[in-house]
C-alpha atoms as a printed R data frame, in Angstrom:
    type eleno elety resid chain resno       x       y       z
1   ATOM     1    CA   MET     A     1  88.028  94.272 110.425
2   ATOM     2    CA   ASP     A     2  86.011  93.968 107.318
3   ATOM     3    CA   TRP     A     3  86.605  96.489 104.436
4   ATOM     4    CA   GLN     A     4  83.927  98.751 105.335
5   ATOM     5    CA   GLU     A     5  85.210  99.329 109.033
6   ATOM     6    CA   ARG     A     6  88.599 100.050 107.346
7   ATOM     7    CA   LEU     A     7  86.988 102.678 104.737
8   ATOM     8    CA   ALA     A     8  85.584 104.028 107.867
9   ATOM     9    CA   GLU     A     9  88.959 104.417 109.745
10  ATOM    10    CA   ALA     A    10  90.872 105.437 106.836
11  ATOM    11    CA   GLN     A    11  92.310 109.113 107.042
12  ATOM    12    CA   ARG     A    12  93.293 110.171 103.701
13  ATOM    13    CA   VAL     A    13  91.152 108.712 100.753
14  ATOM    14    CA   VAL     A    14  91.642 108.843  97.268
15  ATOM    15    CA   VAL     A    15  88.093 108.131  94.857
16  ATOM    16    CA   LEU     A    16  89.167 107.773  91.495
17  ATOM    17    CA   THR     A    17  86.378 108.086  88.879
18  ATOM    18    CA   GLY     A    18  85.326 107.183  85.293
19  ATOM    19    CA   ALA     A    19  83.105 107.479  82.818
20  ATOM    20    CA   GLY     A    20  80.387 105.310  84.566
21  ATOM    21    CA   VAL     A    21  79.853 108.356  86.985
22  ATOM    22    CA   SER     A    22  78.883 110.503  84.524
23  ATOM    23    CA   ALA     A    23  76.173 108.089  82.549
24  ATOM    24    CA   ALA     A    24  73.269 109.112  84.493
25  ATOM    25    CA   SER     A    25  73.612 112.315  83.741
26  ATOM    26    CA   GLY     A    26  73.476 111.555  79.806
27  ATOM    27    CA   VAL     A    27  77.191 111.620  78.733
28  ATOM    28    CA   PRO     A    28  78.130 108.974  76.877
29  ATOM    29    CA   THR     A    29  80.897 106.519  77.933
30  ATOM    30    CA   PHE     A    30  83.808 107.603  76.205
31  ATOM    31    CA   ARG     A    31  84.545 103.978  74.473
32  ATOM    32    CA   GLY     A    32  81.148 102.956  74.766
33  ATOM    33    CA   GLU     A    33  78.697 101.805  71.906
34  ATOM    34    CA   GLY     A    34  77.182 105.351  72.614
35  ATOM    35    CA   GLY     A    35  80.624 107.223  72.398
36  ATOM    36    CA   TYR     A    36  81.223 110.418  70.140
37  ATOM    37    CA   TRP     A    37  83.129 108.882  67.098
38  ATOM    38    CA   ARG     A    38  81.566 110.910  63.955
39  ATOM    39    CA   ALA     A    39  82.599 113.815  62.366
40  ATOM    40    CA   GLY     A    40  80.663 115.337  59.489
41  ATOM    41    CA   SER     A    41  79.797 111.817  57.380
42  ATOM    42    CA   ARG     A    42  82.685 109.940  58.625
43  ATOM    43    CA   VAL     A    43  83.052 107.047  61.305
44  ATOM    44    CA   TYR     A    44  86.197 107.229  63.155
45  ATOM    45    CA   ARG     A    45  88.177 104.918  65.940
46  ATOM    46    CA   PRO     A    46  88.960 106.566  68.737
47  ATOM    47    CA   GLN     A    47  92.530 106.189  68.261
48  ATOM    48    CA   GLU     A    48  91.751 108.194  64.761
49  ATOM    49    CA   LEU     A    49  90.329 111.046  66.083
50  ATOM    50    CA   ALA     A    50  91.191 111.879  69.611
51  ATOM    51    CA   THR     A    51  94.814 112.160  68.713
52  ATOM    52    CA   ARG     A    52  97.153 114.973  68.198
53  ATOM    53    CA   ALA     A    53  97.969 113.985  64.868
54  ATOM    54    CA   ALA     A    54  94.344 114.186  64.021
55  ATOM    55    CA   PHE     A    55  94.206 117.499  65.300
56  ATOM    56    CA   ASP     A    56  97.424 118.856  63.166
57  ATOM    57    CA   ALA     A    57  95.947 117.135  60.230
58  ATOM    58    CA   MET     A    58  92.647 118.588  60.232
59  ATOM    59    CA   PRO     A    59  91.830 120.507  62.866
60  ATOM    60    CA   GLU     A    60  88.788 121.811  61.009
61  ATOM    61    CA   VAL     A    61  87.175 118.342  61.859
62  ATOM    62    CA   VAL     A    62  88.568 117.574  65.476
63  ATOM    63    CA   TRP     A    63  87.505 121.329  66.777
64  ATOM    64    CA   PRO     A    64  84.233 121.262  65.727
65  ATOM    65    CA   TRP     A    65  83.721 117.383  66.961
66  ATOM    66    CA   TYR     A    66  84.933 118.301  70.442
67  ATOM    67    CA   LEU     A    67  82.685 121.587  70.559
68  ATOM    68    CA   TRP     A    68  79.470 119.603  69.728
69  ATOM    69    CA   ARG     A    69  80.706 116.984  72.381
70  ATOM    70    CA   ARG     A    70  80.857 119.853  74.881
71  ATOM    71    CA   GLY     A    71  77.761 120.983  74.051
72  ATOM    72    CA   VAL     A    72  76.185 118.006  75.174
73  ATOM    73    CA   CYS     A    73  78.087 117.952  78.543
74  ATOM    74    CA   ARG     A    74  77.341 121.375  78.932
75  ATOM    75    CA   ARG     A    75  73.348 120.602  78.404
76  ATOM    76    CA   SER     A    76  74.224 117.588  81.251
77  ATOM    77    CA   GLU     A    77  73.247 118.145  85.016
78  ATOM    78    CA   PRO     A    78  75.681 116.355  87.720
79  ATOM    79    CA   ASN     A    79  73.882 113.556  89.140
80  ATOM    80    CA   ALA     A    80  73.473 112.081  93.019
81  ATOM    81    CA   THR     A    81  76.966 110.632  92.719
82  ATOM    82    CA   HIS     A    82  78.430 113.513  91.725
83  ATOM    83    CA   ARG     A    83  76.661 115.602  94.570
84  ATOM    84    CA   TYR     A    84  77.673 112.857  97.030
85  ATOM    85    CA   LEU     A    85  81.218 112.987  96.295
86  ATOM    86    CA   ALA     A    86  80.972 117.147  96.534
87  ATOM    87    CA   ASP     A    87  79.186 116.371  99.980
88  ATOM    88    CA   ALA     A    88  81.999 113.720 101.099
89  ATOM    89    CA   ALA     A    89  84.826 116.296  99.965
90  ATOM    90    CA   THR     A    90  83.308 118.620 102.153
91  ATOM    91    CA   ARG     A    91  83.434 116.567 105.378
92  ATOM    92    CA   ARG     A    92  86.271 114.987 104.565
93  ATOM    93    CA   GLY     A    93  88.180 118.358 103.936
94  ATOM    94    CA   ALA     A    94  91.864 117.535 102.740
95  ATOM    95    CA   GLY     A    95  91.539 113.839 103.692
96  ATOM    96    CA   LEU     A    96  89.644 113.407 100.644
97  ATOM    97    CA   THR     A    97  91.068 113.728  96.998
98  ATOM    98    CA   LEU     A    98  89.186 113.395  94.029
99  ATOM    99    CA   VAL     A    99  90.813 112.621  90.514
100 ATOM   100    CA   THR     A   100  89.031 111.759  87.740
101 ATOM   101    CA   GLN     A   101  89.213 110.631  83.952
102 ATOM   102    CA   ASN     A   102  86.016 112.790  82.746
103 ATOM   103    CA   VAL     A   103  86.517 115.984  80.839
104 ATOM   104    CA   ASP     A   104  82.697 117.287  81.555
105 ATOM   105    CA   GLY     A   105  83.632 119.125  84.690
106 ATOM   106    CA   LEU     A   106  80.137 117.819  85.945
107 ATOM   107    CA   HIS     A   107  82.446 117.238  89.369
108 ATOM   108    CA   LEU     A   108  83.548 120.758  89.707
109 ATOM   109    CA   ARG     A   109  79.656 121.997  89.131
110 ATOM   110    CA   ALA     A   110  78.395 119.871  91.603
111 ATOM   111    CA   GLY     A   111  80.971 121.515  94.271
112 ATOM   112    CA   SER     A   112  83.766 119.333  94.274
113 ATOM   113    CA   PRO     A   113  86.810 121.929  95.292
114 ATOM   114    CA   PRO     A   114  88.760 122.743  92.359
115 ATOM   115    CA   GLU     A   115  91.950 121.992  94.461
116 ATOM   116    CA   ARG     A   116  91.302 118.805  94.840
117 ATOM   117    CA   THR     A   117  89.853 117.564  92.517
118 ATOM   118    CA   TRP     A   118  92.599 116.575  89.680
119 ATOM   119    CA   GLU     A   119  91.083 116.513  86.086
120 ATOM   120    CA   ILE     A   120  93.568 113.985  84.983
121 ATOM   121    CA   HIS     A   121  92.354 113.584  81.489
122 ATOM   122    CA   GLY     A   122  91.881 117.599  80.762
123 ATOM   123    CA   ASN     A   123  88.085 119.255  81.014
124 ATOM   124    CA   LEU     A   124  86.216 120.542  77.832
125 ATOM   125    CA   ASP     A   125  85.762 123.724  79.016
126 ATOM   126    CA   PHE     A   126  89.618 124.761  78.403
127 ATOM   127    CA   LEU     A   127  91.451 125.383  76.029
128 ATOM   128    CA   ARG     A   128  95.822 125.751  75.659
129 ATOM   129    CA   CYS     A   129  98.108 127.025  73.302
130 ATOM   130    CA   ALA     A   130  98.796 124.300  70.854
131 ATOM   131    CA   ALA     A   131 102.156 125.740  70.288
132 ATOM   132    CA   GLU     A   132 102.858 125.282  73.830
133 ATOM   133    CA   CYS     A   133 103.991 128.662  74.300
134 ATOM   134    CA   THR     A   134 102.426 128.185  77.935
135 ATOM   135    CA   ALA     A   135 101.151 125.542  80.204
136 ATOM   136    CA   ALA     A   136  98.286 127.715  81.157
137 ATOM   137    CA   ARG     A   137  94.801 126.759  80.341
138 ATOM   138    CA   TYR     A   138  92.119 129.228  79.087
139 ATOM   139    CA   PRO     A   139  88.364 129.202  79.850
140 ATOM   140    CA   LEU     A   140  86.085 128.577  76.622
141 ATOM   141    CA   HIS     A   141  84.060 131.231  76.029
142 ATOM   142    CA   ASP     A   142  80.023 129.665  76.696
143 ATOM   143    CA   ASP     A   143  78.923 129.915  72.924
144 ATOM   144    CA   ALA     A   144  82.023 127.876  71.949
145 ATOM   145    CA   VAL     A   145  79.961 124.984  71.603
146 ATOM   146    CA   LEU     A   146  77.993 123.655  68.603
147 ATOM   147    CA   PRO     A   147  74.892 121.785  67.953
148 ATOM   148    CA   SER     A   148  75.600 118.719  65.849
149 ATOM   149    CA   GLN     A   149  78.646 116.444  64.568
150 ATOM   150    CA   ASP     A   150  77.635 118.143  61.431
151 ATOM   151    CA   ALA     A   151  78.246 121.770  62.392
152 ATOM   152    CA   ARG     A   152  81.120 123.977  61.691
153 ATOM   153    CA   LEU     A   153  83.062 126.617  62.942
154 ATOM   154    CA   THR     A   154  81.569 129.835  62.586
155 ATOM   155    CA   PRO     A   155  84.575 132.898  62.273
156 ATOM   156    CA   ALA     A   156  83.110 134.114  65.381
157 ATOM   157    CA   ILE     A   157  83.656 131.200  67.567
158 ATOM   158    CA   ALA     A   158  86.944 130.405  65.371
159 ATOM   159    CA   ARG     A   159  88.328 133.665  66.647
160 ATOM   160    CA   ARG     A   160  87.819 132.493  70.076
161 ATOM   161    CA   LEU     A   161  90.036 129.453  69.681
162 ATOM   162    CA   ARG     A   162  93.213 131.034  69.577
163 ATOM   163    CA   CYS     A   163  95.718 131.570  72.164
164 ATOM   164    CA   PRO     A   164  95.373 134.585  74.234
165 ATOM   165    CA   ARG     A   165  98.913 134.608  75.082
166 ATOM   166    CA   CYS     A   166 100.479 134.255  71.823
167 ATOM   167    CA   GLY     A   167  97.576 134.368  69.334
168 ATOM   168    CA   GLY     A   168  98.371 131.043  67.780
169 ATOM   169    CA   PRO     A   169  96.055 128.270  67.360
170 ATOM   170    CA   GLY     A   170  94.464 126.785  70.488
171 ATOM   171    CA   ARG     A   171  93.825 123.328  71.355
172 ATOM   172    CA   PRO     A   172  91.126 121.478  73.501
173 ATOM   173    CA   HIS     A   173  92.637 120.861  76.924
174 ATOM   174    CA   VAL     A   174  92.135 117.029  76.826
175 ATOM   175    CA   LEU     A   175  94.900 114.350  77.099
176 ATOM   176    CA   TRP     A   176  94.898 112.553  73.430
177 ATOM   177    CA   PHE     A   177  95.442 109.211  72.784
178 ATOM   178    CA   ASP     A   178  99.316 109.729  71.662
179 ATOM   179    CA   GLU     A   179  99.845 111.985  74.191
180 ATOM   180    CA   SER     A   180 101.416 111.505  77.848
181 ATOM   181    CA   TYR     A   181 100.220 111.888  81.057
182 ATOM   182    CA   ASP     A   182 102.573 115.228  82.808
183 ATOM   183    CA   GLU     A   183 102.331 117.326  86.124
184 ATOM   184    CA   ALA     A   184 101.508 120.384  84.893
185 ATOM   185    CA   ARG     A   185  98.551 119.700  82.641
186 ATOM   186    CA   TYR     A   186  97.446 116.399  84.154
187 ATOM   187    CA   ARG     A   187  99.021 116.240  87.486
188 ATOM   188    CA   TRP     A   188 100.788 112.856  87.150
189 ATOM   189    CA   SER     A   189 103.080 113.301  89.945
190 ATOM   190    CA   SER     A   190 100.211 114.639  92.319
191 ATOM   191    CA   SER     A   191  98.373 111.706  91.165
192 ATOM   192    CA   VAL     A   192 101.113 108.843  91.956
193 ATOM   193    CA   ALA     A   193 101.830 110.740  95.625
194 ATOM   194    CA   ALA     A   194  97.832 110.680  96.545
195 ATOM   195    CA   ALA     A   195  97.932 107.015  95.717
196 ATOM   196    CA   GLU     A   196 101.487 106.161  97.686
197 ATOM   197    CA   GLY     A   197  99.999 107.938 101.039
198 ATOM   198    CA   CYS     A   198  96.541 107.033 101.129
199 ATOM   199    CA   ASP     A   199  94.658 104.367 103.815
200 ATOM   200    CA   ALA     A   200  92.226 103.760 101.110
201 ATOM   201    CA   LEU     A   201  91.159 104.004  97.063
202 ATOM   202    CA   VAL     A   202  87.903 103.812  95.543
203 ATOM   203    CA   VAL     A   203  87.433 103.400  92.276
204 ATOM   204    CA   VAL     A   204  83.963 104.289  90.768
205 ATOM   205    CA   GLY     A   205  83.061 103.406  87.298
206 ATOM   206    CA   THR     A   206  86.018 103.081  85.234
207 ATOM   207    CA   SER     A   207  87.459 100.084  83.340
208 ATOM   208    CA   GLY     A   208  91.175 100.565  83.431
209 ATOM   209    CA   GLN     A   209  92.174 101.009  80.172
210 ATOM   210    CA   THR     A   210  94.798 104.160  80.754
211 ATOM   211    CA   ASN     A   211  97.929 104.111  82.294
212 ATOM   212    CA   LEU     A   212  97.841 106.526  85.107
213 ATOM   213    CA   PRO     A   213  94.684 105.031  87.045
214 ATOM   214    CA   LEU     A   214  95.912 101.464  86.987
215 ATOM   215    CA   THR     A   215  99.924 102.582  88.109
216 ATOM   216    CA   MET     A   216  97.475 104.852  91.077
217 ATOM   217    CA   ALA     A   217  95.952 101.114  92.306
218 ATOM   218    CA   ARG     A   218  99.140  99.225  92.251
219 ATOM   219    CA   LEU     A   219 100.853 101.484  94.298
220 ATOM   220    CA   ALA     A   220  98.166 101.847  96.443
221 ATOM   221    CA   LEU     A   221  98.712  98.583  97.084
222 ATOM   222    CA   GLN     A   222 102.312  97.633  97.289
223 ATOM   223    CA   ARG     A   223 101.251 100.165 100.551
224 ATOM   224    CA   GLY     A   224  99.076  98.587 101.994
225 ATOM   225    CA   ALA     A   225  95.753 100.277 101.143
226 ATOM   226    CA   LEU     A   226  92.386  99.456 101.132
227 ATOM   227    CA   LEU     A   227  91.419  99.266  97.522
228 ATOM   228    CA   LEU     A   228  87.164  99.141  96.479
229 ATOM   229    CA   ASP     A   229  86.392  98.711  92.654
230 ATOM   230    CA   VAL     A   230  82.595 100.274  92.044
231 ATOM   231    CA   ASN     A   231  81.697  99.015  89.102
232 ATOM   232    CA   PRO     A   232  78.726  96.875  87.174
233 ATOM   233    CA   GLU     A   233  81.192  94.520  85.730
234 ATOM   234    CA   ARG     A   234  84.806  92.821  86.743
235 ATOM   235    CA   SER     A   235  87.685  95.544  85.618
236 ATOM   236    CA   PRO     A   236  91.640  94.912  86.174
237 ATOM   237    CA   PHE     A   237  90.594  96.733  89.692
238 ATOM   238    CA   ALA     A   238  88.460  94.196  90.901
239 ATOM   239    CA   SER     A   239  91.475  91.699  91.405
240 ATOM   240    CA   LEU     A   240  93.385  94.144  92.716
241 ATOM   241    CA   ALA     A   241  90.628  95.360  95.550
242 ATOM   242    CA   GLU     A   242  89.883  91.544  96.617
243 ATOM   243    CA   ARG     A   243  94.051  91.154  97.049
244 ATOM   244    CA   SER     A   244  94.145  94.339  99.405
245 ATOM   245    CA   GLY     A   245  91.303  92.837 101.616
246 ATOM   246    CA   GLY     A   246  88.615  95.053  99.570
247 ATOM   247    CA   ALA     A   247  86.367  93.982  97.130
248 ATOM   248    CA   TRP     A   248  84.563  94.351  93.930
249 ATOM   249    CA   VAL     A   249  80.962  96.140  94.828
250 ATOM   250    CA   GLN     A   250  79.339  95.013  91.621
251 ATOM   251    CA   GLY     A   251  76.823  97.910  90.784
252 ATOM   252    CA   LYS     A   252  76.529 101.606  89.166
253 ATOM   253    CA   ALA     A   253  77.994 104.627  90.600
254 ATOM   254    CA   ASP     A   254  75.036 105.240  92.854
255 ATOM   255    CA   VAL     A   255  75.876 102.535  95.239
256 ATOM   256    CA   LEU     A   256  77.667 105.369  96.930
257 ATOM   257    CA   GLY     A   257  76.096 106.458 100.132
258 ATOM   258    CA   HIS     A   258  74.523 103.238 100.227
259 ATOM   259    CA   ARG     A   259  76.411 100.057  99.734
260 ATOM   260    CA   VAL     A   260  79.358 102.581 100.069
261 ATOM   261    CA   SER     A   261  79.915 105.085 102.407
262 ATOM   262    CA   LEU     A   262  82.595 107.475 102.356
Protein backbone atom coordinates (compact mmCIF):
# COMPACT_ATOMS: atom_id res chain seq x y z
CA MET A 1 0.00 0.00 0.00
CA ASP A 2 1.49 3.36 -1.00
CA TRP A 3 1.30 6.51 1.10
CA GLN A 4 -1.64 7.95 -0.85
CA GLU A 5 -3.72 4.88 -0.03
CA ARG A 6 -2.63 4.93 3.60
CA LEU A 7 -3.59 8.59 3.91
CA ALA A 8 -6.98 7.95 2.32
CA GLU A 9 -7.67 5.16 4.83
CA ALA A 10 -6.41 7.05 7.91
CA GLN A 11 -9.18 7.60 10.44
CA ARG A 12 -7.28 10.00 12.71
CA VAL A 13 -5.27 12.65 10.90
CA VAL A 14 -3.22 15.44 12.47
CA VAL A 15 -2.13 18.34 10.26
CA LEU A 16 0.74 20.45 11.57
CA THR A 17 1.20 23.82 9.86
CA GLY A 18 3.88 26.48 9.94
CA ALA A 19 4.70 29.84 8.40
CA GLY A 20 4.84 28.47 4.86
CA VAL A 21 1.05 28.13 4.88
CA SER A 22 0.52 31.85 5.47
CA ALA A 23 3.27 33.04 3.11
CA ALA A 24 0.81 33.09 0.18
CA SER A 25 -1.36 35.49 2.21
CA GLY A 26 1.51 37.96 2.42
CA VAL A 27 2.52 37.14 5.99
CA PRO A 28 6.35 37.04 6.06
CA THR A 29 7.88 33.94 7.61
CA PHE A 30 8.96 34.57 11.19
CA ARG A 31 12.60 33.53 10.73
CA GLY A 32 13.05 34.30 7.04
CA GLU A 33 14.60 37.27 5.28
CA GLY A 34 11.25 39.04 5.31
CA GLY A 35 10.80 38.54 9.04
CA TYR A 36 9.88 41.29 11.44
CA TRP A 37 12.89 42.19 13.49
CA ARG A 38 13.10 45.99 13.52
CA ALA A 39 11.60 48.16 16.24
CA GLY A 40 12.13 51.89 15.93
CA SER A 41 15.63 52.47 14.56
CA ARG A 42 17.11 49.24 15.90
CA VAL A 43 17.33 45.83 14.23
CA TYR A 44 17.01 42.91 16.65
CA ARG A 45 17.72 39.22 16.47
CA PRO A 46 14.64 37.07 17.15
CA GLN A 47 16.01 35.89 20.48
CA GLU A 48 16.45 39.50 21.58
CA LEU A 49 12.97 40.83 20.94
CA ALA A 50 10.53 37.90 21.08
CA THR A 51 11.28 37.07 24.72
CA ARG A 52 9.77 37.57 28.15
CA ALA A 53 13.04 39.19 29.21
CA ALA A 54 12.71 41.83 26.48
CA PHE A 55 9.06 42.46 27.38
CA ASP A 56 9.90 42.95 31.05
CA ALA A 57 12.77 45.30 30.20
CA MET A 58 11.10 47.34 27.46
CA PRO A 59 7.36 46.75 27.06
CA GLU A 60 7.13 50.13 25.30
CA VAL A 61 9.18 48.58 22.47
CA VAL A 62 7.80 45.03 22.43
CA TRP A 63 4.09 45.88 22.51
CA PRO A 64 4.22 48.31 19.54
CA TRP A 65 6.22 45.77 17.55
CA TYR A 66 3.56 43.12 18.13
CA LEU A 67 0.69 45.50 17.39
CA TRP A 68 2.31 46.52 14.11
CA ARG A 69 2.80 42.85 13.26
CA ARG A 70 -0.83 42.19 14.20
CA GLY A 71 -1.87 44.90 11.76
CA VAL A 72 0.03 43.15 8.95
CA CYS A 73 -1.76 39.88 9.75
CA ARG A 74 -5.17 41.54 10.05
CA ARG A 75 -4.78 43.02 6.57
CA SER A 76 -4.00 39.57 5.17
CA GLU A 77 -6.70 37.16 4.03
CA PRO A 78 -6.88 33.37 4.28
CA ASN A 79 -5.55 31.70 1.15
CA ALA A 80 -6.56 28.55 -0.71
CA THR A 81 -4.59 26.30 1.66
CA HIS A 82 -6.32 27.74 4.74
CA ARG A 83 -9.69 27.20 3.06
CA TYR A 84 -8.81 23.67 1.94
CA LEU A 85 -7.86 22.69 5.48
CA ALA A 86 -11.07 24.21 6.83
CA ASP A 87 -13.05 22.17 4.29
CA ALA A 88 -11.09 19.03 5.23
CA ALA A 89 -11.92 19.60 8.89
CA THR A 90 -15.62 19.81 7.99
CA ARG A 91 -15.47 16.63 5.91
CA ARG A 92 -13.48 14.59 8.42
CA GLY A 93 -15.07 15.99 11.56
CA ALA A 94 -13.44 14.75 14.74
CA GLY A 95 -11.07 12.68 12.60
CA LEU A 96 -8.90 15.71 11.78
CA THR A 97 -6.99 17.88 14.25
CA LEU A 98 -5.16 20.99 13.06
CA VAL A 99 -2.10 22.02 15.06
CA THR A 100 -0.56 25.31 13.94
CA GLN A 101 2.55 27.22 14.87
CA ASN A 102 1.13 30.33 13.20
CA VAL A 103 -0.08 33.19 15.39
CA ASP A 104 -1.90 35.09 12.64
CA GLY A 105 -5.34 33.55 13.23
CA LEU A 106 -5.85 32.86 9.51
CA HIS A 107 -6.88 29.23 10.01
CA LEU A 108 -9.74 30.33 12.25
CA ARG A 109 -10.74 33.12 9.88
CA ALA A 110 -10.88 30.54 7.06
CA GLY A 111 -13.39 28.50 9.06
CA SER A 112 -11.33 25.83 10.80
CA PRO A 113 -13.22 24.83 13.97
CA PRO A 114 -11.69 26.43 17.11
CA GLU A 115 -12.19 23.27 19.18
CA ARG A 116 -9.96 21.32 16.77
CA THR A 117 -7.53 24.09 15.80
CA TRP A 118 -4.73 24.27 18.34
CA GLU A 119 -2.56 27.38 18.17
CA ILE A 120 0.53 26.08 19.94
CA HIS A 121 2.41 29.37 19.68
CA GLY A 122 -0.55 31.58 20.58
CA ASN A 123 -2.53 34.17 18.62
CA LEU A 124 -1.79 37.85 18.05
CA ASP A 125 -5.47 38.73 18.45
CA PHE A 126 -5.36 38.00 22.18
CA LEU A 127 -3.61 39.19 25.33
CA ARG A 128 -3.33 37.67 28.76
CA CYS A 129 -2.19 38.83 32.19
CA ALA A 130 1.55 39.49 32.36
CA ALA A 131 1.49 38.61 36.07
CA GLU A 132 -0.37 35.34 35.33
CA CYS A 133 -3.30 36.14 37.61
CA THR A 134 -5.21 33.84 35.25
CA ALA A 135 -4.42 31.66 32.26
CA ALA A 136 -7.42 33.15 30.44
CA ARG A 137 -6.83 35.00 27.20
CA TYR A 138 -8.75 38.11 26.20
CA PRO A 139 -9.49 39.39 22.68
CA LEU A 140 -7.72 42.56 21.68
CA HIS A 141 -9.89 45.41 20.42
CA ASP A 142 -9.96 45.86 16.66
CA ASP A 143 -8.14 49.20 16.91
CA ALA A 144 -5.20 47.66 18.82
CA VAL A 145 -2.93 47.82 15.78
CA LEU A 146 -0.17 50.19 14.73
CA PRO A 147 0.60 51.37 11.18
CA SER A 148 4.38 50.99 11.25
CA GLN A 149 7.30 49.60 13.22
CA ASP A 150 8.15 53.16 14.28
CA ALA A 151 4.72 54.02 15.72
CA ARG A 152 4.24 54.47 19.44
CA LEU A 153 1.38 53.42 21.66
CA THR A 154 -1.37 55.98 22.01
CA PRO A 155 -2.93 56.42 25.47
CA ALA A 156 -6.19 54.94 24.17
CA ILE A 157 -4.49 51.77 22.92
CA ALA A 158 -2.33 51.51 26.04
CA ARG A 159 -5.47 51.42 28.18
CA ARG A 160 -6.69 48.42 26.19
CA LEU A 161 -3.52 46.47 26.98
CA ARG A 162 -4.42 45.89 30.65
CA CYS A 163 -5.55 42.60 32.13
CA PRO A 164 -9.37 42.79 32.40
CA ARG A 165 -9.30 40.66 35.57
CA CYS A 166 -6.74 42.41 37.77
CA GLY A 167 -6.07 45.64 35.89
CA GLY A 168 -2.34 44.95 35.68
CA PRO A 169 -0.22 44.94 32.53
CA GLY A 170 -1.25 42.59 29.77
CA ARG A 171 1.09 40.78 27.41
CA PRO A 172 0.72 39.33 23.90
CA HIS A 173 -0.68 35.80 23.91
CA VAL A 174 2.34 34.26 22.20
CA LEU A 175 5.02 31.76 23.15
CA TRP A 176 8.36 33.53 23.47
CA PHE A 177 11.80 32.06 22.91
CA ASP A 178 12.64 31.98 26.61
CA GLU A 179 9.34 30.30 27.59
CA SER A 180 8.10 26.71 27.57
CA TYR A 181 5.05 25.00 26.13
CA ASP A 182 2.27 24.06 28.55
CA GLU A 183 -1.24 22.65 28.26
CA ALA A 184 -3.27 25.55 29.63
CA ARG A 185 -1.96 28.10 27.15
CA TYR A 186 -0.44 26.11 24.27
CA ARG A 187 -2.04 22.63 24.29
CA TRP A 188 1.20 20.70 24.94
CA SER A 189 -0.41 17.56 26.40
CA SER A 190 -3.24 17.56 23.87
CA SER A 191 -0.81 17.84 20.96
CA VAL A 192 1.34 15.02 22.30
CA ALA A 193 -1.72 12.82 22.79
CA ALA A 194 -2.96 13.58 19.27
CA ALA A 195 0.41 12.57 17.79
CA GLU A 196 0.47 9.37 19.82
CA GLY A 197 -3.03 8.45 18.67
CA CYS A 198 -2.99 9.44 14.99
CA ASP A 199 -2.88 7.27 11.89
CA ALA A 200 -1.28 10.02 9.80
CA LEU A 201 0.62 13.22 10.54
CA VAL A 202 0.86 15.73 7.69
CA VAL A 203 3.45 18.48 8.20
CA VAL A 204 3.03 21.57 6.01
CA GLY A 205 5.23 24.63 5.68
CA THR A 206 7.43 24.36 8.76
CA SER A 207 11.18 23.86 9.06
CA GLY A 208 11.11 22.00 12.37
CA GLN A 209 13.04 24.47 14.52
CA THR A 210 10.83 24.23 17.59
CA ASN A 211 10.45 21.47 20.14
CA LEU A 212 6.79 20.45 20.16
CA PRO A 213 6.38 19.84 16.40
CA LEU A 214 9.45 17.60 16.29
CA THR A 215 8.28 15.77 19.41
CA MET A 216 4.94 15.14 17.73
CA ALA A 217 6.59 13.77 14.59
CA ARG A 218 8.84 11.41 16.53
CA LEU A 219 5.95 10.12 18.63
CA ALA A 220 3.82 9.52 15.54
CA LEU A 221 6.69 7.62 13.94
CA GLN A 222 7.13 5.45 17.05
CA ARG A 223 3.44 4.61 16.92
CA GLY A 224 3.70 3.48 13.31
CA ALA A 225 1.73 6.36 11.83
CA LEU A 226 2.23 7.64 8.30
CA LEU A 227 4.18 10.93 8.08
CA LEU A 228 4.17 13.34 5.15
CA ASP A 229 6.31 16.45 4.92
CA VAL A 230 5.11 19.13 2.49
CA ASN A 231 7.87 21.71 2.13
CA PRO A 232 9.93 23.38 -0.63
CA GLU A 233 13.17 22.26 1.06
CA ARG A 234 14.16 19.23 3.10
CA SER A 235 13.79 19.56 6.85
CA PRO A 236 14.12 17.14 9.77
CA PHE A 237 10.55 16.09 9.03
CA ALA A 238 11.50 14.75 5.60
CA SER A 239 13.69 11.97 6.95
CA LEU A 240 11.10 11.02 9.56
CA ALA A 241 8.44 10.89 6.85
CA GLU A 242 10.52 8.59 4.68
CA ARG A 243 11.23 6.29 7.61
CA SER A 244 7.48 5.98 8.20
CA GLY A 245 6.80 4.85 4.63
CA GLY A 246 5.58 8.33 3.80
CA ALA A 247 7.32 10.95 1.73
CA TRP A 248 8.82 14.37 1.46
CA VAL A 249 6.45 16.09 -0.99
CA GLN A 250 8.57 18.88 -2.36
CA GLY A 251 6.53 21.99 -2.95
CA LYS A 252 4.70 24.84 -1.29
CA ALA A 253 1.64 24.46 0.90
CA ASP A 254 -0.69 24.85 -2.07
CA VAL A 255 0.00 21.25 -3.16
CA LEU A 256 -2.65 20.28 -0.58
CA GLY A 257 -5.74 19.27 -2.48
CA HIS A 258 -3.68 18.46 -5.56
CA ARG A 259 -0.71 16.17 -4.83
CA VAL A 260 -1.84 15.53 -1.25
CA SER A 261 -5.55 14.94 -0.60
CA LEU A 262 -7.02 14.92 2.88
